[in-house]
C-alpha positions in Angstrom: 61.4 -50.1 4.3 57.9 -51.2 2.3 55.6 -54.0 3.2 55.6 -55.2 -0.2 58.8 -56.2 -0.2 58.6 -58.1 3.2 55.4 -60.0 1.2 57.1 -60.4 -2.2 60.1 -61.8 0.3 57.4 -64.0 2.0 56.3 -65.1 -1.0 59.7 -66.0 -2.3 60.7 -67.8 0.9 57.0 -70.1 0.3 58.4 -70.8 -3.4 61.7 -72.0 -2.5 60.4 -73.9 0.9 62.1 -72.8 3.6 64.1 -69.3 4.6 67.3 -72.1 4.5 66.4 -72.7 0.7 66.2 -69.7 -0.4 69.7 -68.3 1.8 71.2 -71.9 -0.4 70.0 -70.5 -3.6 71.5 -67.3 -2.9 74.4 -65.9 -1.9 72.7 -64.6 1.0 72.3 -65.8 4.7 69.6 -67.3 6.1 70.3 -64.9 9.6 70.3 -62.0 6.6 67.0 -62.9 5.0 65.4 -63.5 8.4 66.9 -59.9 9.7 65.2 -58.2 6.4 61.8 -60.1 6.8 61.4 -59.0 10.9 62.2 -55.7 9.9 65.6 -56.1 12.4 67.7 -55.4 9.2 67.0 -53.1 5.7 67.9 -54.5 2.7 71.0 -53.4 0.7 71.2 -53.2 -3.2 73.3 -56.4 -3.1 70.6 -58.0 -1.1 67.6 -57.3 -3.5 70.2 -57.9 -6.5 70.9 -61.3 -5.4 67.1 -61.7 -4.3 66.2 -60.9 -7.9 68.8 -62.9 -9.5 67.3 -66.0 -7.7 63.8 -65.0 -8.4 64.8 -63.9 -12.1 63.2 -60.6 -11.8 64.3 -56.9 -12.7 66.8 -55.9 -10.0 65.2 -52.2 -10.3 61.6 -53.5 -10.1 63.2 -54.6 -6.7 64.9 -51.8 -5.5 61.9 -49.8 -5.9 59.8 -52.3 -4.2 62.7 -52.2 -1.4 62.6 -48.6 -1.4 66.5 -48.3 -2.4 65.3 -46.5 -5.8 62.3 -43.9 -6.0 59.3 -45.4 -7.2 58.7 -44.4 -11.3 55.9 -41.5 -11.2 54.6 -41.9 -14.9 52.2 -44.4 -14.7 53.5 -47.9 -16.6 51.3 -50.9 -16.1 52.7 -54.3 -15.0 52.3 -55.9 -18.6 54.5 -53.2 -19.6 57.3 -53.0 -16.8 56.9 -56.9 -17.4 57.8 -56.4 -21.7 60.3 -54.1 -20.8 62.2 -56.8 -18.6 61.3 -60.0 -21.0 62.7 -57.5 -23.4 66.2 -56.8 -22.3 66.5 -60.6 -22.0 66.2 -61.3 -25.7 69.0 -61.2 -28.5 69.1 -58.3 -30.6 67.3 -59.7 -33.6 64.6 -61.1 -31.6 64.2 -57.7 -30.0 63.9 -56.6 -33.6 61.7 -59.2 -34.5 59.1 -58.2 -31.3 59.6 -54.6 -32.7 58.3 -55.7 -35.7 55.7 -57.5 -34.6 54.7 -55.2 -32.4 54.3 -52.3 -34.8 52.3 -54.7 -37.1 49.7 -55.0 -34.2 49.4 -51.1 -33.6 49.0 -50.7 -37.4 46.2 -53.4 -37.9 44.9 -51.3 -34.7 45.2 -47.8 -36.5 43.2 -49.4 -39.6 40.5 -51.2 -37.6 39.9 -47.7 -35.9 39.8 -45.6 -39.1 37.3 -47.9 -40.9 35.3 -47.7 -37.5 35.3 -44.0 -38.2 34.8 -43.9 -41.9 31.8 -46.2 -40.9 30.6 -44.3 -37.9 30.8 -41.0 -40.2 28.8 -42.8 -42.7 26.4 -43.6 -40.4 26.0 -39.7 -39.7 25.5 -38.5 -43.1 22.3 -40.9 -43.4 24.1 -44.2 -44.8 27.1 -43.2 -47.0 29.9 -44.9 -46.0 32.1 -43.4 -48.9 35.4 -45.4 -48.9 34.8 -48.3 -46.3 33.4 -50.1 -49.2 36.5 -50.3 -51.4 38.2 -52.2 -48.4 38.4 -56.0 -49.5 40.2 -57.2 -46.0 41.2 -55.4 -42.8 44.6 -56.9 -42.3 47.5 -54.5 -41.6 48.3 -52.5 -44.5 45.1 -53.3 -46.1 42.6 -51.0 -47.8 45.3 -48.5 -47.5 45.0 -45.3 -49.8 47.2 -46.4 -53.1 47.0 -50.1 -52.8 44.9 -50.4 -55.9 46.0 -47.3 -57.8 43.4 -44.8 -55.8 45.5 -41.4 -55.2 47.3 -41.0 -51.8 45.0 -38.2 -51.2 41.3 -38.1 -50.5 38.5 -35.8 -49.4 37.1 -36.2 -46.2 34.1 -33.2 -45.6 35.3 -30.7 -48.0 39.2 -31.2 -47.1 41.8 -32.7 -48.5 43.8 -35.2 -46.4 47.2 -36.5 -47.2 48.6 -40.0 -46.8 51.2 -41.1 -44.8 54.2 -39.6 -45.5 52.9 -36.7 -47.3 52.8 -32.9 -46.4 
């Protein structure tokens, strides 16, 4: 059993006020909680599931913390894990809205990076900023080729670069 589970469970006991108070909130006896804390008993899936329900955390996360499931080998940040957990509790239409919002944020970040690359490229070419001067604003979708009648193709360093969706 992982030391982290005992630390986490101690935090839950502290938040509840006592082992008995945590037991009253859950369907787990106070002796089982005490035994898991002392290491006299290993946590079960049922124990972890009930503790996760009471603490409002993802049970799979607690299964992994307790060693009942293997740790995920790929890198995922705590923020990403929290986002996944929270997303699972949203209604379908709210999940769609979250995806639309996330896509808008990514698009805005990509546009900002493209603008920075064009500006840096302009500095490297003796101050010729090329297309960066025709951008009026930098919001999502702003300054995209074709917004003001510009062609979807553009020239960069003597090569033709196609716009989004073109091959």
